[in-house]
LUMZA-844594 format. One record per residue (C-alpha): x, y, z; residue in three letters. Coordinates in pm, 1 decimal, padded with zeros to 6 digits. Each point is the difference from the previous one (the first is absolute). Layout:
<atoms>
       c1       c2       c3 rest
        X        Y        Z  ala
...
</atoms>
This chain:
<atoms>
       c1       c2       c3 rest
  07136.1  14424.3  08411.2  unk
  00108.5 -00301.6  00194.1  unk
 -00096.5 -00224.1 -00312.3  unk
  00221.1  00207.4 -00215.8  unk
  00287.5 -00002.8  00251.9  unk
 -00078.7 -00416.7  00063.3  unk
  00024.5 -00068.0 -00378.1  unk
  00366.6  00198.4  00023.9  unk
  00107.4 -00183.5  00219.9  unk
 -00092.1 -00340.9 -00172.1  unk
  00131.0  00153.8 -00369.6  unk
  00337.2  00056.2  00208.0  unk
  00055.5 -00312.6  00164.7  unk
  00101.1 -00208.8 -00255.5  unk
  00302.2  00266.6 -00014.6  unk
  00135.3  00002.4  00298.7  unk
  00023.2 -00406.4  00007.9  unk
  00311.7 -00029.8 -00111.6  unk
  00175.4  00237.8  00249.4  unk
 -00187.5 -00244.3  00265.6  unk
  00260.0 -00255.4  00216.1  unk
  00018.8 -00334.3 -00291.3  unk
  00035.9 -00315.2  00137.8  unk
  00251.4 -00198.7 -00183.6  unk
  00017.3 -00287.4  00246.3  unk
 -00201.0 -00287.8 -00267.7  unk
  00246.7 -00203.9 -00095.9  unk
  00283.6  00090.5  00266.2  unk
  00226.2 -00264.6  00165.5  unk
  00210.7  00236.8  00214.4  unk
  00017.7 -00153.9  00345.6  unk
 -00084.8  00204.9  00344.9  unk
  00193.2  00199.3  00188.7  unk
 -00227.3  00080.1  00291.0  unk
  00076.5  00367.7 -00073.6  unk
 -00250.1  00246.2  00056.3  unk
 -00167.1  00172.1 -00327.5  unk
  00117.2 -00327.7 -00226.0  unk
 -00176.9 -00102.6 -00262.6  unk
  00116.5 -00261.2 -00273.2  unk
  00029.2  00192.0 -00366.4  unk
  00103.6 -00168.7 -00272.2  unk
 -00009.9  00231.4 -00358.9  unk
  00157.7  00111.7 -00256.2  unk
  00269.0  00324.2 -00077.4  unk
  00302.7  00106.1 -00090.2  unk
  00300.7  00069.7  00171.6  unk
  00168.2  00339.1  00014.3  unk
  00196.3  00196.6  00183.4  unk
 -00162.4  00195.3  00237.4  unk
  00224.0  00300.3 -00017.7  unk
 -00007.1 -00040.7 -00380.5  unk
 -00395.8 -00001.0  00033.4  unk
 -00011.8  00266.6  00205.1  unk
  00261.5  00269.3 -00133.8  unk
  00089.1 -00109.6 -00331.6  unk
  00400.3 -00117.6  00092.8  unk
 -00012.0 -00343.7 -00163.3  unk
  00382.9 -00165.4 -00005.8  unk
 -00012.8 -00267.8 -00174.8  unk
 -00103.2 -00375.8  00114.3  unk
 -00208.8  00210.7  00283.3  unk
  00372.5  00074.1  00152.1  unk
  00153.9 -00305.6  00055.3  unk
 -00128.7 -00089.1  00334.0  unk
  00087.4  00351.9  00120.5  unk
 -00393.6  00101.4 -00060.6  unk
 -00337.2 -00057.8  00197.6  unk
 -00212.0 -00225.9 -00236.4  unk
 -00344.7  00035.0  00032.7  unk
 -00302.4 -00187.6 -00244.6  unk
 -00195.9  00252.8 -00198.4  unk
 -00356.8 -00229.0  00019.9  unk
 -00167.8 -00079.1 -00294.6  unk
 -00318.3  00008.5  00141.6  unk
 -00015.5  00365.2  00025.1  unk
  00339.5  00121.5 -00020.1  unk
  00088.9  00069.7  00399.5  unk
  00355.1  00027.8  00091.6  unk
  00089.7 -00293.2  00202.0  unk
  00250.8 -00011.0  00301.5  unk
  00128.3 -00337.3  00043.3  unk
  00160.7 -00010.6  00343.5  unk
  00092.7 -00373.0  00012.5  unk
  00088.5 -00305.2 -00077.9  unk
 -00196.1 -00334.5  00107.0  unk
  00285.3 -00062.0  00249.1  unk
  00005.6  00109.7  00389.2  unk
  00228.6  00300.6 -00090.1  unk
 -00173.7  00323.8 -00051.6  unk
  00232.0  00102.3 -00378.9  unk
  00026.4 -00193.7 -00296.7  unk
 -00223.5  00097.3 -00248.8  unk
  00198.0  00212.2 -00246.2  unk
  00250.1 -00257.0  00007.5  unk
 -00275.4 -00282.1 -00099.9  unk
 -00169.0  00203.0 -00212.9  unk
  00319.4  00148.0 -00211.1  unk
  00005.7 -00261.1 -00269.6  unk
 -00352.6  00120.4 -00078.5  unk
  00097.2  00336.6 -00050.7  unk
 -00229.1  00166.3 -00260.9  unk
 -00159.7 -00298.5 -00104.0  unk
 -00408.5 -00073.8  00112.4  unk
 -00042.6 -00261.0  00219.8  unk
 -00208.9 -00181.7  00252.6  unk
  00016.2 -00006.3  00389.6  unk
 -00135.4 -00134.4  00312.5  unk
  00068.0  00072.6  00330.8  unk
 -00185.8  00214.1  00244.2  unk
 -00147.9  00366.8  00010.2  unk
  00002.6  00208.6  00264.6  unk
 -00243.5  00274.1  00041.9  unk
 -00126.1  00252.0  00299.6  unk
 -00145.0  00313.6 -00082.9  unk
 -00030.6  00053.5  00391.5  unk
  00387.5 -00036.0  00032.8  unk
  00100.9  00106.9 -00389.1  unk
  00102.3 -00373.0 -00134.1  unk
 -00082.2  00019.9 -00365.4  unk
  00141.5 -00195.7 -00267.3  unk
  00262.9 -00187.6  00221.1  unk
  00073.3 -00324.6 -00157.3  unk
  00175.3 -00311.5  00163.7  unk
  00087.1 -00178.8 -00346.4  unk
  00045.5 -00388.1  00054.0  unk
  00031.0 -00099.7 -00376.7  unk
  00026.3  00196.8 -00362.3  unk
  00046.7 -00174.6 -00346.1  unk
  00024.0  00197.5 -00314.3  unk
 -00387.7  00044.0 -00156.4  unk
 -00090.1 -00340.6 -00233.8  unk
  00242.8 -00195.9  00187.1  unk
 -00082.8 -00266.3  00185.3  unk
  00221.6 -00086.5  00265.3  unk
  00019.8  00246.5  00300.8  unk
  00353.4  00142.5  00155.9  unk
 -00048.9 -00013.2  00387.7  unk
  00126.5  00352.7  00175.5  unk
  00227.5 -00205.5  00250.1  unk
  00332.3  00044.9 -00160.6  unk
  00119.7  00299.5  00186.8  unk
  00251.4 -00141.2  00260.8  unk
  00127.0 -00209.1 -00203.1  unk
  00107.8  00236.0 -00228.8  unk
  00090.3  00265.4  00279.8  unk
  00235.9 -00257.8  00161.0  unk
  00120.9 -00054.7 -00350.6  unk
  00119.9  00362.3 -00034.3  unk
  00130.3 -00001.3  00329.8  unk
  00203.1 -00268.1  00059.6  unk
  00242.2  00180.3  00272.2  unk
 -00328.3  00050.0  00211.1  unk
 -00035.4 -00371.2  00071.6  unk
 -00204.1 -00083.3  00434.5  unk
 -00236.7 -00038.3  00141.0  unk
 -00335.1  00169.9  00069.8  unk
 -00155.2  00262.1 -00230.4  unk
  00173.2  00077.4 -00325.9  unk
 -00049.7  00432.9  00104.0  unk
  00196.4 -00075.5  00308.5  unk
  00286.3 -00120.8 -00203.6  unk
 -00118.9  00235.0 -00378.6  unk
  00366.7  00209.4 -00049.5  unk
 -00238.4  00278.5 -00113.3  unk
 -00205.8  00009.3  00308.5  unk
  00329.8 -00041.7  00186.3  unk
  00161.9  00320.2 -00132.0  unk
 -00295.9  00206.6  00074.3  unk
 -00046.8 -00083.2  00322.2  unk
  00397.4  00088.7  00016.1  unk
 -00059.6  00297.2 -00142.0  unk
 -00346.3  00132.7  00103.3  unk
 -00050.6 -00231.6  00367.9  unk
 -00291.9 -00239.9  00035.5  unk
 -00263.0  00260.2  00044.6  unk
  00120.0  00204.9 -00372.0  unk
  00057.6  00292.0  00211.6  unk
  00416.0 -00009.3  00068.6  unk
  00189.9 -00170.4  00237.3  unk
 -00012.7  00256.8  00293.0  unk
 -00376.2 -00067.0 -00018.4  unk
  00041.2 -00335.2  00030.4  unk
  00265.5  00019.1  00302.1  unk
 -00219.4  00230.8  00191.1  unk
 -00270.3 -00227.3 -00072.7  unk
  00246.2 -00294.5  00159.6  unk
  00104.7  00208.7  00345.0  unk
 -00370.6  00093.1  00058.3  unk
 -00153.0 -00351.1 -00041.3  unk
  00270.9 -00271.0  00101.6  unk
</atoms>
């Protein structure tokens, strides 16, 4: 009986291999951010609208910049969530990928995966190119595009302190998003 169980395990092992974590570090030139659980990752994928993939709600051109974009990895059909570009701020990945909406691409960056904290398929995009292209596009244009779209928000300090959308949310809902009254109570109790 032990021999039968051992034989069945050996036969099943090749079937389980594709489900195991794959190493996508070969050929990656990604620069480290020294973040916990980061790994260089270069792979082929298709740029997709995440909401479209999950619900079937699929506007043209991935929502023209109003939707979160993702990468449907060719090797295993995993949906990868790029949540930052190569700039210091944690933003910009969707903006960098929008010109590649619906296209097959190759990407290079950092993957963050750690089952102990629930991190899976989180990606930090550093460069992207359409499949077959020789030149990479660096994923570092977000702040320039933001500044061009928000000329009235010129000034010093982080962009989000000057962003009209962020300021509008704070004016309406307070810093905690729980209402101006909650902000006032907190201020009175702590300052």
